[in-house]
C-alpha positions in Angstrom: 0.0 0.0 0.0 1.5 3.4 -1.0 2.5 5.9 1.7 0.0 8.4 0.5 -2.8 6.0 1.2 -4.7 6.4 4.5 -3.3 4.2 7.1 -5.3 2.2 9.7 -5.3 3.8 13.0 -6.9 2.9 16.3 -10.4 4.3 17.0 -10.5 7.7 18.5 -11.8 8.2 22.0 -15.6 8.1 22.0 -15.8 6.9 18.4 -18.5 4.2 17.7 -16.6 0.9 17.2 -19.0 -0.2 14.4 -18.2 2.9 12.4 -14.5 2.4 13.0 -14.6 -1.2 11.6 -16.7 -0.1 8.6 -14.1 2.6 7.7 -11.1 0.2 7.9 -12.8 -2.4 5.7 -13.5 0.3 3.2 -9.7 0.9 2.9 -8.6 -2.7 2.2 -11.6 -3.8 0.1 -10.2 -2.6 -3.2 -7.0 -4.5 -2.7 -8.5 -7.8 -1.7 -9.2 -9.2 -5.2 -7.5 -11.8 -7.4 -5.6 -10.6 -10.6 -4.5 -12.5 -13.7 -1.2 -12.1 -15.7 -3.1 -10.6 -18.6 -4.6 -8.0 -16.4 -1.3 -7.4 -14.8 0.6 -7.1 -18.1 -1.9 -4.5 -19.4 -1.0 -2.3 -16.5 2.8 -3.1 -16.2 5.3 -3.7 -19.0 6.7 -7.2 -18.3 10.2 -7.7 -19.7 10.5 -10.4 -22.3 11.7 -13.7 -20.9 10.5 -12.7 -17.4 6.9 -14.1 -17.8 7.7 -17.2 -15.7 9.0 -15.2 -12.8 6.0 -12.9 -12.9 3.6 -15.8 -13.2 5.2 -17.3 -10.0 4.9 -13.9 -8.4 1.2 -13.7 -9.3 0.5 -17.1 -7.9 2.0 -16.1 -4.7 0.1 -12.9 -4.7 -3.3 -14.7 -5.3 -2.5 -17.0 -2.5 -1.9 -14.1 -0.3 -5.2 -12.5 -1.5 -7.1 -15.7 -0.6 -5.6 -15.5 2.9 -6.7 -11.8 3.1 -10.2 -12.6 1.8 -10.7 -15.4 4.4 -9.5 -13.0 7.1 -11.9 -10.3 5.8 -14.9 -12.6 5.7 -14.2 -13.8 9.2 -14.0 -10.2 10.4 -17.1 -9.3 8.5 -19.1 -12.1 10.3 -17.7 -11.0 13.6 -18.6 -7.4 12.8 -22.2 -8.4 11.9 -22.5 -10.3 15.1 -21.0 -7.4 16.9 -23.5 -5.1 15.3 -26.5 -7.4 16.2 -25.3 -7.7 19.7 -24.8 -3.9 19.9 -28.4 -3.5 18.7 -29.7 -5.9 21.3 -27.8 -4.1 24.0 -29.2 -0.8 22.7 -32.7 -2.1 22.8 -32.3 -3.5 26.3 -30.7 -0.2 27.4 -33.6 1.8 25.9 -36.2 -0.4 27.5 -34.3 -0.2 30.8 -34.2 3.6 30.5 -38.0 3.8 29.8 -38.7 1.4 32.7 -37.0 3.7 35.1 -38.5 6.9 33.7 -42.3 6.2 33.7 -45.0 4.4 35.6 -47.6 5.0 32.9 -48.5 1.6 31.5 -49.4 3.0 28.0 -46.0 4.7 27.7 -44.1 1.6 28.8 -46.0 -0.7 26.3 -45.3 1.8 23.5 -41.5 1.6 24.2 -41.6 -2.2 24.2 -43.4 -2.2 20.8 -41.0 0.3 19.3 -37.8 -1.4 20.5 -39.0 -4.8 19.5 -39.6 -3.5 16.0 -35.9 -2.7 15.7 -34.9 -6.4 15.7 -37.9 -8.2 14.2 -41.1 -7.8 12.1 -43.8 -6.2 14.2 -46.4 -5.6 11.5 -48.7 -7.8 13.7 -47.9 -7.4 17.4 -49.8 -7.4 20.7 -49.3 -7.3 24.4 -51.9 -9.1 26.4 -52.3 -8.6 30.2 -53.9 -11.3 32.4 -56.2 -10.5 35.4 -56.2 -13.6 37.5 -58.9 -12.3 39.8 -61.5 -11.8 37.1 -60.0 -14.6 34.9 -59.9 -12.2 31.9 -57.4 -11.0 29.3 -57.2 -7.4 28.1 -55.2 -6.1 25.1 -53.9 -2.6 25.9 -51.7 -2.6 22.8 -52.7 -4.5 19.6 -51.1 -3.8 16.1 -52.8 -5.3 13.1 -51.0 -4.9 9.8 -49.2 -1.9 11.2 -52.3 -0.2 12.5 -53.3 0.2 16.0 -56.7 -1.3 16.8 -58.9 -1.6 20.0 -59.6 -5.2 21.1 -62.1 -5.7 23.9 -61.1 -7.8 26.9 -62.2 -11.4 26.9 -62.7 -14.2 29.3 -59.8 -16.6 29.8 -60.2 -19.4 27.3 -58.1 -21.8 25.2 -56.4 -19.5 22.7 -52.6 -19.2 22.0 -52.3 -16.4 24.6 -53.9 -18.6 27.3 -51.7 -21.5 26.3 -48.6 -19.5 27.1 -50.1 -18.2 30.3 -50.9 -21.7 31.4 -47.6 -23.3 30.4 -45.4 -20.3 31.5 -43.3 -21.1 28.4 -42.6 -19.3 25.1 -44.1 -20.7 22.0 -42.6 -20.5 18.4 -44.7 -21.8 15.5 -42.6 -21.3 12.4 -45.1 -22.7 10.0 -48.4 -24.6 9.7 -49.8 -22.6 12.6 -53.3 -24.1 12.2 -52.0 -27.7 12.4 -49.8 -27.0 15.4 -52.6 -25.3 17.4 -55.0 -28.1 16.5 -52.5 -30.7 17.7 -52.0 -28.7 20.9 -55.8 -28.4 21.3 -55.6 -24.6 21.1 -58.5 -22.6 19.8 -57.5 -20.0 17.2 -58.8 -16.6 18.1 -58.3 -14.6 14.9 -58.2 -10.9 14.3 -57.7 -10.4 10.6 -55.9 -13.0 8.4 -54.6 -16.4 9.7 -50.9 -16.2 10.7 -48.2 -18.1 8.8 -45.7 -17.8 11.6 -46.4 -17.0 15.3 -44.2 -16.3 18.3 -45.3 -15.5 21.8 -43.5 -15.3 25.2 -44.8 -14.9 28.7 -44.1 -11.9 31.0 -43.3 -13.3 34.4 -42.6 -11.3 37.6 -42.0 -13.0 40.9 -43.2 -16.3 39.5 -46.5 -14.8 38.5 -47.5 -14.5 34.9 -48.6 -11.0 34.0 -49.3 -11.5 30.3 -47.9 -12.3 26.9 -45.9 -10.5 24.2 -46.6 -11.8 20.7 -45.5 -11.2 17.1 -46.8 -12.9 14.0 -46.6 -12.8 10.3 -49.6 -13.3 8.0 -47.5 -13.3 4.8 -44.8 -16.0 5.0 -43.7 -18.8 7.3 -40.3 -19.1 9.1 -39.9 -15.4 9.5 -39.1 -15.9 13.2 -36.4 -18.2 14.6 -34.9 -19.3 17.9 -32.9 -16.1 18.1 -36.1 -14.0 17.8 -37.6 -16.2 20.5 -34.6 -15.7 22.7 -34.6 -11.9 22.2 -38.4 -11.5 22.7 -38.1 -13.6 25.8 -35.3 -11.4 27.1 -37.4 -8.3 26.4 -40.4 -9.8 28.2 -38.2 -10.7 31.2 -36.8 -7.2 31.3 -40.3 -5.6 31.0 -42.3 -7.8 33.3 -41.2 -6.1 36.5 -41.9 -2.7 35.1 -45.3 -3.8 33.8 -46.1 -5.2 37.2 -45.1 -1.9 38.8 -47.1 0.1 36.2 -50.2 -2.0 36.8 -49.8 -1.6 40.5 -49.4 2.2 40.0 -52.5 2.2 37.7 -54.5 0.4 40.4 -53.2 2.8 43.0 -54.2 5.8 40.7 -57.7 4.3 40.4 -57.9 3.8 44.2 -56.8 7.4 44.7 -59.4 8.6 42.2 -62.0 6.5 44.0 -61.1 7.9 47.4 -61.1 11.4 45.9 -64.5 10.7 44.5 -65.8 9.4 47.8 -64.4 12.5 49.6 -65.9 14.9 47.0 -69.3 13.1 47.2 -69.2 13.2 51.0 -68.4 16.9 51.0 -70.8 17.9 48.3 -73.8 15.8 49.5 -73.6 17.5 52.8 -74.1 20.9 51.1 -77.6 20.3 49.6 -80.8 18.5 50.2 -81.9 18.8 46.5 -82.2 15.3 45.2 -81.4 16.3 41.6 -78.3 18.1 42.7 -77.1 15.2 44.8 -77.5 12.7 42.0 -75.6 15.0 39.6 -72.7 15.0 42.1 -72.8 11.2 42.3 -72.8 10.9 38.5 -69.9 13.4 38.0 -67.7 11.5 40.5 -68.6 8.1 39.1 -67.8 9.0 35.5 -64.4 10.3 36.7 -63.5 6.7 37.6 -65.4 4.6 35.1 -67.1 4.9 31.7 -70.7 6.2 32.1 -72.2 6.7 28.6 -75.5 5.7 30.2 -76.0 6.3 33.9 -79.1 6.3 36.0 -80.4 6.3 39.6 -83.8 4.5 39.9 -85.9 4.6 43.1 -88.2 1.7 44.0 -91.8 2.4 45.1 -93.5 -0.7 46.5 -97.1 -1.5 45.7 -99.8 0.3 47.6 -102.8 -2.0 47.9 -104.9 0.5 49.8 -104.5 3.0 46.9 -104.9 0.3 44.3 -101.4 1.2 42.9 -98.8 -1.3 41.8 -95.1 -1.2 42.4 -93.2 1.3 40.3 -89.6 2.2 39.3 -88.9 6.0 39.2 -85.9 7.0 37.2 -85.1 10.2 39.1 -81.7 10.8 37.3 -81.1 9.4 33.9 -78.1 10.1 31.6 -78.5 8.7 28.0 -75.6 9.0 25.6 -74.0 11.6 27.9 -77.1 13.8 28.0 -79.5 14.3 30.9 -83.0 12.9 30.0 -86.2 13.8 31.8 -87.3 11.8 34.8 -89.7 9.0 34.1 -91.6 6.3 35.9 -92.6 2.8 34.7 -94.4 -0.1 36.3 -92.3 -2.7 38.2 -91.5 -5.5 35.7 -88.6 -7.9 35.1 -85.7 -5.8 33.9 -82.2 -5.6 35.1 -83.1 -2.9 37.7 -85.8 -5.2 39.2 -83.4 -8.1 39.2 -81.0 -6.2 41.4 -83.9 -5.1 43.7 -85.0 -8.7 44.1 -81.6 -10.2 44.6 -80.2 -7.3 46.6 -76.8 -7.9 45.0 -74.6 -6.0 42.4 -74.7 -7.3 38.8 -71.8 -7.0 36.4 -72.3 -8.0 32.7 -69.1 -7.5 30.8 -70.2 -8.8 27.3 -73.1 -10.3 25.3 -75.5 -8.1 27.2 -78.7 -9.2 25.4 -77.8 -12.9 25.7 -77.0 -12.5 29.4 -80.3 -10.8 30.0 -82.1 -13.6 28.3 -80.2 -16.2 30.4 -81.4 -14.5 33.5 -85.0 -14.6 32.2 -85.3 -10.9 32.1 -86.9 -8.4 29.7 -84.6 -6.5 27.4 -85.3 -2.7 27.8 -83.2 -0.5 25.4 -83.3 3.3 25.6 -80.7 5.2 23.6 -77.6 3.5 22.1 -77.5 -0.2 23.1 -75.0 -0.9 25.8 -72.1 -3.4 25.5 -71.2 -3.5 29.2 -73.5 -3.1 32.2 -72.9 -2.6 35.9 -75.6 -2.0 38.6 -75.6 -2.0 42.4 -78.5 -1.7 44.9 -79.1 1.3 47.1 -79.9 -0.1 50.6 -81.1 1.9 53.6 -82.0 0.2 56.9 -81.8 -3.2 55.3 -84.4 -2.1 52.7 -83.6 -1.7 48.9 -84.7 1.8 48.0 -83.3 1.7 44.4 -80.5 1.0 42.0 -77.4 2.9 40.6 -76.3 1.7 37.2 -73.6 2.6 34.6 -73.4 1.4 31.0 -70.8 1.6 28.3 -71.8 1.7 24.7 -68.2 1.9 23.4 -66.8 -1.6 24.3 -67.3 -4.8 26.1 -65.4 -5.6 29.3 -65.5 -1.9 30.2 -66.1 -2.7 33.8 -64.3 -5.1 36.1 -64.5 -6.2 39.7 -62.7 -3.0 40.8 -65.4 -0.9 39.2 -68.1 -3.0 40.9 -66.5 -2.6 44.3 -66.2 1.2 43.7 -69.8 1.6 42.6 -71.0 -0.6 45.5 -69.0 1.6 48.0 -70.3 4.8 46.3 -73.9 3.5 46.6 -73.3 2.6 50.2 -72.0 6.1 50.9 -74.8 7.9 49.2 -77.9 5.7 49.8 -78.7 7.3 53.2 -78.3 10.8 51.8 -80.3 10.0 48.8 -83.1 8.6 51.0 -83.0 11.8 53.1 -83.1 13.9 49.9 -86.0 11.8 48.7 -87.8 12.5 51.9 -87.0 16.2 51.5 -88.4 16.1 48.0 -91.5 14.3 49.2 -91.9 17.0 51.8 -91.5 19.7 49.1 -94.0 17.9 46.9 -96.4 17.6 49.8 -96.1 21.4 50.5 -96.8 22.0 46.8 -99.8 19.6 47.1 -101.1 21.4 50.2 -100.6 24.7 48.4 -102.6 23.5 45.5 -105.3 22.1 47.7 -105.4 25.3 49.7 -105.6 27.4 46.5 -108.5 25.3 45.3 -110.1 25.5 48.7 -109.7 29.3 48.6 -111.3 29.4 45.2 -114.1 27.2 46.3 -114.9 29.4 49.3 -114.6 32.6 47.3 -116.7 31.8 44.3 -119.7 30.0 43.1 -119.0 30.7 39.5 -118.5 27.3 38.0 -116.4 28.5 35.1 -114.0 30.3 37.5 -113.8 27.1 39.6 -112.9 25.0 36.6 -110.2 27.5 35.6 -108.7 27.5 39.1 -108.7 23.7 39.3 -106.9 23.4 35.9 -104.3 26.0 36.8 -103.5 24.1 40.0 -103.4 20.8 38.2 -100.7 22.2 35.9 -98.5 22.8 39.0 -98.7 19.1 39.8 -98.3 17.4 36.5 -97.6 18.0 32.8 -100.1 17.3 30.1 -101.4 18.9 26.9 -105.1 18.0 27.5 -107.3 18.4 30.5 -111.0 18.0 30.9 -113.8 17.7 33.4 -116.7 15.4 32.4 -120.0 15.5 34.2 -122.4 12.6 34.3 -126.2 13.0 34.2 -127.6 9.7 35.5 -131.2 10.6 34.6 -130.3 11.1 30.9 -127.4 8.7 31.1 -125.2 11.3 29.3 -121.7 12.5 29.7 -121.0 16.2 29.1 -117.7 18.1 28.9 -118.3 21.6 30.4 -114.6 22.3 30.5 -112.0 21.0 28.1 -108.4 22.1 27.3 -106.8 20.7 24.1 -103.1 21.3 23.5 -103.3 24.2 25.9 -106.3 25.9 24.3 -109.8 26.2 25.8 -112.3 24.4 23.7 -115.9 25.8 23.5 -118.3 23.7 25.4 -119.9 21.0 23.2 -117.6 21.4 20.2 -116.3 18.3 18.3 -115.4 15.3 20.3 -116.2 17.3 23.5 -119.9 17.3 22.7 -122.3 15.8 25.2 -122.8 12.1 24.4 -124.7 9.1 25.5 -122.7 7.2 28.1 -120.9 4.4 26.2 -117.8 2.3 26.8 -115.1 4.9 26.7 -112.4 5.4 29.3 -114.3 8.2 30.9 -117.4 6.0 31.3 -115.1 3.2 32.6 -113.9 5.4 35.5 -117.5 6.5 36.2 -118.7 2.9 36.4 -115.7 1.6 38.4 -115.6 4.7 40.6 -111.8 4.2 40.7 -108.9 6.3 39.3 -107.2 4.8 36.3 -103.9 5.3 34.5 -103.1 4.3 30.9 -99.4 4.3 29.9 -98.2 3.8 26.3 -100.3 4.1 23.1 -103.8 4.6 24.4 -105.4 2.9 21.4 -103.3 -0.3 22.0 -103.8 -0.3 25.7 -107.5 0.3 25.7 -108.1 -2.4 23.1 -106.4 -4.8 25.6 -108.9 -3.6 28.2 -111.8 -4.0 25.7 -112.6 -0.3 26.1 -113.6 1.9 23.2 -111.0 4.5 22.2 -112.5 8.0 21.7 -110.5 11.0 20.3 -106.8 11.2 19.6 -104.4 8.6 20.8 -102.2 9.7 23.7 -99.1 8.4 25.2 -100.3 8.6 28.8 -103.8 9.2 30.3 -104.9 9.6 33.9 -108.4 10.0 35.2 -110.0 10.2 38.6 -113.7 10.0 39.6 -115.4 13.1 41.1 -117.5 11.8 44.0 -120.1 13.9 45.9 -122.5 12.4 48.4 -121.2 8.9 47.6 -122.2 9.3 43.9 -119.9 9.7 40.9 -120.8 13.0 39.4 -118.0 13.0 36.8 -114.4 12.5 35.9 -111.3 14.7 36.0 -108.6 13.7 33.4 -105.2 14.7 32.1 -103.7 13.5 28.8 -100.1 13.6 27.5 -98.9 13.1 24.0 -95.2 13.4 24.8 -93.7 9.9 25.1 -91.4 11.2 27.8 -94.4 11.9 30.1 -95.6 8.8 31.9 -98.1 9.2 34.7 -97.4 7.3 37.9 -99.3 6.4 41.0 -98.1 9.7 42.6 -100.0 11.6 39.8 -103.0 9.3 40.3 -103.1 10.1 44.0 -102.7 13.8 43.4 -105.4 13.9 40.8 -107.8 12.0 43.0 -107.1 14.5 45.9 -108.0 17.4 43.7 -111.0 15.6 42.3 -112.2 14.8 45.8 -111.9 18.4 46.8 -113.4 19.8 43.7 -116.4 17.4 43.3 -118.5 18.9 46.2 -117.7 22.4 45.0 -118.7 21.6 41.4 -121.9 20.0 42.7 -122.6 23.1 44.8 -121.7 25.4 41.9 -124.1 23.4 39.7 -126.8 23.7 42.3 -126.0 27.4 42.7 -126.2 27.9 38.9 -129.6 26.3 38.9 -130.6 28.3 41.9 -129.2 31.5 40.3 -131.2 30.8 37.2 -134.3 30.3 39.3 -133.6 33.4 41.3 -133.1 35.3 38.1 -136.5 34.1 36.9 -138.1 34.9 40.3 -136.4 38.2 40.4 -137.7 39.1 37.0 -141.2 38.1 38.2 -140.7 40.1 41.4 -139.4 43.0 39.4 -142.6 43.0 37.4 -144.6 42.6 40.7 -142.7 45.4 42.3 -143.2 47.7 39.3 -146.9 46.9 39.5 -146.9 47.4 43.2 -145.1 50.7 42.9 -147.6 51.8 40.3 -150.3 50.7 42.7 -148.7 52.6 45.6 -148.3 55.7 43.5 -151.9 55.5 42.2 -153.4 54.6 45.6 -151.4 57.3 47.4 -152.3 59.9 44.8 -156.0 58.9 44.9 -156.1 58.9 48.7 -154.9 62.4 48.9 -158.2 63.9 47.7 -160.5 62.3 50.3 -157.8 62.9 52.9 -157.8 66.6 52.2 -161.6 66.6 52.5 -161.3 64.9 55.9 -158.7 67.5 57.0 -160.8 70.4 55.6 -164.1 69.3 57.1 -162.5 68.6 60.5 -161.1 72.1 60.5 -164.5 73.5 59.5 -166.1 71.5 62.3 -163.9 73.0 64.9 -164.1 76.5 63.6 -167.9 76.6 63.0 -169.2 74.2 65.7 -166.5 74.2 68.2 -168.4 76.0 70.9 -171.2 73.5 70.5 -169.0 70.4 70.9 -168.4 68.9 74.3 -164.8 68.5 75.4 -164.8 64.8 74.5 -166.1 65.7 71.0 -163.3 68.3 70.6 -160.8 65.7 71.6 -162.0 63.2 69.0 -162.0 65.9 66.3 -158.4 66.9 67.3 -157.2 63.2 67.1 -158.9 62.8 63.7 -157.2 65.9 62.5 -153.7 64.7 63.8 -154.1 61.3 62.3 -155.2 62.7 59.0 -152.1 64.9 59.0 -149.9 61.9 59.9 -151.6 59.9 57.1 -150.9 62.8 54.7 -147.2 62.7 55.7 -147.2 58.9 55.2 -148.8 59.2 51.8 -146.3 61.8 50.8 -143.4 59.6 51.9 -144.9 56.6 50.0 -145.2 58.7 46.9 -141.7 59.9 47.3 -140.5 56.3 47.8 -142.3 55.1 44.7 -140.7 57.8 42.7 -137.1 56.7 43.5 -135.8 54.6 40.6 -139.0 55.2 38.6 -138.6 58.9 38.0 -134.9 59.5 37.2 -133.4 63.0 37.6 -130.3 63.8 35.6 -127.0 63.2 37.3 -125.0 66.3 37.8 -121.8 67.4 39.5 -122.8 68.4 43.0 -120.9 70.4 45.6 -121.7 68.6 48.8 -120.8 71.7 51.0 -123.3 73.8 49.2 -125.9 71.0 49.3 -125.5 70.6 53.1 -125.8 74.4 53.6 -129.2 74.3 51.8 -130.4 71.2 53.7 -129.4 72.6 57.2 -130.9 76.0 56.4 -134.2 74.3 55.4 -134.3 72.1 58.5 -133.5 75.0 60.9 -132.6 72.7 63.7 -132.6 75.2 66.5 -130.1 76.7 69.0 -129.8 73.5 71.1 -128.4 71.7 68.1 -124.8 72.1 66.7 -123.9 70.7 63.3 -120.2 70.4 62.4 -119.3 69.8 58.7 -115.7 68.5 58.4 -114.9 70.1 55.1 -114.2 70.9 52.5 -116.6 68.2 51.3 -116.0 66.7 47.8 -117.9 67.2 44.6 -119.6 64.1 43.3 -121.8 63.2 40.3 -125.3 62.3 41.5 -129.0 63.1 41.6 -128.7 66.3 43.6 -132.2 66.4 45.0 -132.1 62.7 46.1 -128.8 63.0 47.9 -130.2 66.1 49.6 -133.1 64.0 50.8 -130.6 61.4 52.2 -128.7 64.1 54.2 -132.0 65.7 55.3 -133.5 62.4 56.6 -130.3 61.5 58.5 -129.8 65.0 60.0 -133.5 65.3 61.0 -133.5 61.8 62.6 -130.3 62.8 64.5 -132.1 65.9 65.8 -135.5 64.4 66.4 -134.5 61.4 68.3 -131.6 62.9 70.3 -132.1 62.6 74.1 -129.4 65.1 75.1 -130.0 68.8 76.1 -127.6 69.8 73.4 -127.5 67.7 70.3 -124.2 67.4 68.5 -124.1 66.2 64.9 -120.9 65.7 62.8 -120.9 65.3 59.1 -117.7 64.2 57.2 -116.3 61.9 54.5 -113.4 59.5 53.6 -112.0 59.4 50.1 -111.4 56.0 48.5 -110.1 55.0 45.1 -113.4 54.7 43.2 -115.8 55.9 45.8 -116.5 58.4 48.6 -117.7 57.3 52.1 -119.9 59.9 53.9 -121.0 59.7 57.5 -123.5 61.5 59.8 -122.7 60.9 63.5 -124.7 62.1 66.6 -124.5 61.9 70.3 -127.9 60.5 70.8 -129.1 57.4 72.7 -127.7 54.9 70.3 -129.3 51.8 68.7 -129.1 48.2 69.7 -127.3 46.0 67.2 -130.3 43.8 66.8 -132.1 46.7 65.1 -129.3 47.5 62.6 -131.1 45.8 59.7 -134.7 46.4 60.8 -134.5 50.2 60.8 -133.9 50.3 57.0 -137.2 48.4 56.4 -140.4 50.3 55.5 -142.8 51.1 58.3 -140.2 50.1 61.0 -139.8 52.5 63.9 -137.9 52.3 67.1 -139.8 55.1 68.8 -143.3 54.4 70.2 -144.3 58.0 70.5 -146.0 58.0 67.2 -143.5 60.4 65.6 -142.3 59.5 62.1 -143.8 57.3 59.5 -141.2 54.5 59.3 -140.5 55.3 55.7 -137.5 57.7 56.0 -134.6 55.3 56.3 -136.2 52.9 53.8 -136.3 55.9 51.4 -132.6 56.7 52.2 -131.5 53.1 51.5 -133.4 53.0 48.2 -131.8 56.3 47.0 -128.3 55.0 48.0 -128.9 51.7 46.2 -130.2 53.4 43.2 -126.9 55.2 43.0 -125.1 51.8 43.2 -124.0 52.5 46.7 -124.6 51.0 50.1 -125.5 52.2 53.6 -125.0 50.8 57.1 -125.2 51.9 60.7 -122.6 51.8 63.5 -123.9 52.4 67.1 -123.6 51.5 70.7 -126.4 52.1 73.2 -125.7 55.4 75.1 -122.7 56.2 72.8 -124.5 57.8 69.9 -125.1 56.6 66.3 -123.2 56.9 63.0 -124.8 56.3 59.6 -122.3 55.6 56.9 -123.0 55.4 53.1 -120.8 55.0 50.1 -121.3 56.5 46.7 -119.3 55.7 43.6 -117.3 58.6 42.0 -118.5 57.6 38.6 -121.9 56.0 39.0 -122.4 55.4 35.3 -119.2 53.3 35.1 -120.4 51.3 38.1 -123.7 50.8 36.3 -121.9 49.5 33.2 -119.8 47.1 35.3 -122.9 45.8 37.2 
């Protein structure tokens, strides 16, 4: 080799030894090749006659080249072996580094996969982990044709993976995989194409198998050999301890998450008594530990034979596909929830949910996306099952394990008492609402006899208790055997009485008639047409999704039915709704019956009032005519009696004079009475125009006309208001009240006070005196015609009757306040705008 050629030198410090060998071989490779004399003579001029010497020299040179080539091949094999060994050491070093740097199982498995791929084909690769407690195998890492796929866990069976776990030995099948597995009585569990070559090794830590690492080829046999088995086994041995630690850490993380959930649930549940809020807290903490695509809390309501209600399941909190669904109630049947209630034990279904449900002899109830894994545990309080908590996964099978079951059981145990208290609190709130509703209905019943108003109030209160698009009250007429619908709401709108399907009909075989005949409340869930056909009851009207009806009973007779209908499939009436509707129906029935009777009475009163009005008009005409006709002979009596005294007085004895005097006094009293009767008959019959009246001015005129005398003081607390009225008539009212206060006052000095109080739409006047007072038993009597409290013969007994009639004709009212010995106060109210009051009346 020439001096200017690069010479071999020892590797520099830190230089990769593989790179150093590669560089040295590159230097000598061009030299190590055989040459011929012809090739040699072309490049070098061989002297003539020296061919033999050069031939001998070439032979020796070729021999030397053979020796060099042998040495080179030997070094190359050693170099390849060295490179392979270096790669293995690098892989083990990388795995060792990863094992020491992470406790995350997913990261660790990723390193094992990547490093294994440096020394063998990993187009098809998986790591299986074995759970001895649940006898199941999961596949946290599965590569199929270079793509990562999710493989659900499976029960421990008789596959290749289970064979290695059972034997604790590696297995290499270089070809004829199907024949070998059949000979070994192994079931082939295929994912994709059947393998041509298969290699699997166990991961063992502390003499306990953790799982299996496997590679396989679906394209050609014999791709793996004993060296691959040795290497994969070494990788598995190195990784097993770290995998065990990672699984332990994973379990510890889950336990920490569970404890954190328990702590958060305990803290949060103590802060509220709202059932919905508490259940939301339970759900949020549960889904932080386990999958919860579907999640629900169902409360169990045992049958109530006294109420005629069967057992029910109330789904008070229901998550479907991650979304909160409305609460619902269904009859107790034979689903998974009922199975847990009956057995009082948790239930874990990891796969084949439908088949497992059928094996248990239960009904399959699917709401939302079908679940692939199911876990439910009972809620138990004081040794009684009050409900069920359940979680479901729609993503994959084997989503739950025994650890999840233990967690959910502990969570249910922690929360069941609180949930029961919250349920009791909710029941108390509901009861308060019920009492409020019943109180409101009771108030309406006591404040009105208007049956339409009563129907409206009942409907408004029913809406506070339950949802429903339709509501109606049906009344039964047993004499005609008819059912009428005086009040009907359809899709929130009031339907005119007797319109369409709400017309009065002969009692037939509909659901309303069924309730009337049975005298018991009824509930129909589901398609009403289908359900009623099962009951052999005629379906009338539109099909609903839920119907509830309660008999209205008064005096032990069914007088009608109160019913609510829902067309929303999410609304399902329960026995709670049945009980509430019956309570309202029981309270409303007597009121409806009374209102009906009142309506009949009111109609009769109206008829009688009309008759009386006609009679009164005739009587008033008679009184007016009779009074008018009596005045002429009465004047004659008065005139002749006066002539008799004047012309023949000296001739009459004293007794005769006394008789004539009495006749004259009684005739004058009769004249006053006739005048009062005429005036009374004119009120309401002869209308004076309403005008704005200054009451101060009016009182001055009245007092001046009465001239009460010096022993009477009249105080007017003014200024008095202006009102619109019949001026003359209101003057008569004040004149009568003032003259009575003067005439019947028993004090030496009579004191009379006149005043008023201003209200929004009316004015209240009063006339008070310091007279002898009136006993309470006479408060009504004094306003009747011809009623007098004085026996001295003064007055006609018409004055206060006239006052009351004038006040009533003005749409006002009058009353008296008095105590014996303390004086008397007459109060009367007049509207500020009497014409408006008249329109409203």
